[in-house]
C-alpha positions in Angstrom: 175.9 88.7 72.4 178.5 85.7 72.1 182.0 85.8 70.7 183.0 88.1 67.9 182.9 86.9 64.4 184.0 88.0 60.9 180.1 88.4 60.2 177.6 85.7 59.8 175.2 87.3 57.2 174.3 90.3 55.5 171.6 92.0 53.3 171.1 94.8 50.7 169.7 97.3 50.5 169.9 98.2 54.0 166.1 99.8 54.4 168.0 102.4 57.3 170.1 103.8 54.5 167.6 106.2 52.5 168.7 108.7 50.0 169.1 111.3 53.3 171.2 108.7 55.0 173.1 107.9 52.0 174.3 111.6 51.4 174.9 111.8 55.0 177.4 109.2 55.1 179.0 110.7 52.0 179.1 114.3 53.3 180.1 113.5 57.0 182.2 110.3 56.5 183.3 109.5 52.8 184.1 112.9 51.6 186.0 114.1 54.5 188.3 111.1 54.6 189.1 111.6 51.0 189.6 115.2 51.6 191.8 114.3 54.3 193.8 111.9 52.7 194.3 114.5 49.5 195.3 117.1 52.2 198.1 114.8 53.8 199.2 114.3 50.2 198.1 110.8 50.2 195.2 110.4 47.4 193.6 107.2 47.5 192.4 104.9 44.5 191.0 101.7 45.4 188.4 100.3 47.7 187.5 102.1 50.9 185.0 100.4 53.1 183.5 102.1 56.1 181.8 100.3 58.6 179.2 102.4 60.0 176.5 102.2 63.1 173.5 104.0 62.7 171.6 104.8 65.6 168.7 107.4 66.0 170.2 109.0 62.8 173.5 109.4 63.9 176.5 107.9 62.6 179.4 105.9 64.2 182.4 104.7 62.2 183.6 101.7 63.5 186.5 101.1 60.9 187.8 101.5 57.5 189.1 98.7 55.3 190.9 99.0 51.9 189.2 95.8 50.7 185.6 94.6 50.2 183.7 93.6 53.6 182.8 90.1 54.4 180.2 89.1 54.2 178.7 92.7 53.2 180.0 92.5 49.6 178.3 89.1 48.6 174.7 90.6 48.6 175.9 93.5 47.1 177.8 92.0 44.4 174.7 89.8 43.5 172.5 93.1 43.1 175.3 94.7 41.0 174.4 94.5 37.2 177.2 96.6 36.1 180.8 94.8 35.2 182.9 95.0 38.5 185.9 94.5 36.0 184.7 97.6 33.9 184.1 99.8 37.5 187.6 98.8 38.6 189.2 99.7 35.2 187.1 103.1 35.1 188.6 104.0 38.5 192.1 103.0 37.6 191.5 105.5 34.5 190.1 108.1 36.6 186.7 107.7 34.6 184.5 106.6 37.5 182.4 109.5 37.5 181.4 109.1 33.9 180.4 105.4 34.6 176.9 104.8 35.0 176.4 101.9 37.6 173.4 99.5 37.4 171.8 97.8 40.4 168.6 95.2 40.5 165.8 96.4 42.3 165.7 93.2 44.0 166.7 92.5 47.8 169.8 90.1 48.6 170.5 88.2 51.6 173.8 86.3 52.5 174.2 83.5 55.3 177.4 82.0 56.5 177.8 78.5 56.6 180.7 78.3 59.3 182.6 75.2 61.0 181.8 73.8 64.1 183.9 75.9 66.7 184.1 79.0 64.6 184.9 81.9 65.9 187.3 79.9 68.1 189.1 76.3 67.1 187.5 74.5 64.4 188.6 71.3 62.5 189.4 71.6 58.9 189.9 69.3 55.9 185.9 67.9 56.1 184.8 66.8 52.6 181.8 69.4 51.3 178.7 68.0 49.4 176.8 70.7 47.5 173.4 69.7 45.8 173.4 71.4 42.4 171.0 73.9 42.1 169.9 75.9 38.7 168.2 79.0 40.3 170.1 82.0 38.7 169.1 84.1 41.7 171.1 82.0 44.0 175.0 82.0 44.2 177.5 80.1 46.8 180.7 82.1 47.5 183.3 80.0 48.6 185.6 81.4 51.7 187.1 78.7 53.7 187.4 76.0 51.3 190.1 74.4 49.5 190.4 72.0 46.7 192.2 68.5 47.1 192.1 65.3 45.1 189.2 66.8 42.9 187.2 66.9 46.2 186.0 70.4 47.9 187.3 70.5 51.5 186.8 72.9 54.5 190.0 75.1 55.2 188.4 78.2 57.3 185.8 79.0 60.1 183.7 80.8 57.6 183.4 78.5 54.8 180.6 79.7 52.3 178.2 82.4 52.0 174.9 81.2 50.7 173.5 84.4 48.8 170.3 84.9 47.1 168.2 87.6 45.3 164.4 87.9 46.0 161.7 90.4 45.3 161.9 91.5 48.6 164.2 90.7 51.9 161.8 88.1 53.1 162.0 86.0 49.7 165.8 86.6 49.4 166.3 85.1 53.2 164.1 82.2 52.2 166.0 81.6 49.0 169.4 82.0 50.9 168.5 79.4 53.7 167.1 76.9 50.6 170.8 77.3 49.4 172.0 76.6 52.8 170.6 73.5 52.9 172.1 72.0 49.5 175.7 72.3 51.2 176.7 69.7 53.7 179.9 68.8 55.7 180.7 67.8 59.1 180.1 70.4 61.8 178.5 72.9 59.4 176.2 75.6 61.0 174.6 79.1 60.3 
C-alpha cells in the first residue's frame, strides 16, 4: 500500500527460507541464471542479488541487481562473522568455493530512518544529532548523509538504517528501534 520506496527495513534470517527453500532458490533461480550467462559467453564475477517473492512455496523473481540490495544488506552484514574483504578477494581469485563463510546465529533487524516527504520530494541539509551508543550489537549505517563543516547533514530520502542483533527477531527489532531513538533531524520518520 502507498508509494513505492526503495525499502524501509529488513531482517535476517528470513524464516520462510529454510534449507529446502534455500536449495529451491539456488536450483531454480541462481544456478540457471549463471548457466545461462556462461552459455552466452558472459560468465559473471561479482554480486548478484535476486529479489524474489515466495508465496505458497512458489518463487517469483522480481529483479536482479549486480550490487548489494538496500536495506536488505545491512542486517545480513551485521550477521556476517567472516571478512567481507576476504570473501571478495576469494571470489576474484576463483577460490570462493574453498572459503568457509561464518555467520552469527543471532537475528538482525534494520529500520530505515527517512526524511519527511520520502519517497517523493523531501528537504535536505538538515543537521543530524546522534546520541552515542556503546552496544556492539547495534550499527547505524549511513545512506543519505553528508559531512559539511564537521556536521552530519541529511542528503537523501533514506538517511540511515538502524540495524541491531538479538537472540531472536523480536529482540533485534526492539534494539533497532532503540537505535532509531538515538537519531534526530528535522522531519525524521521510520
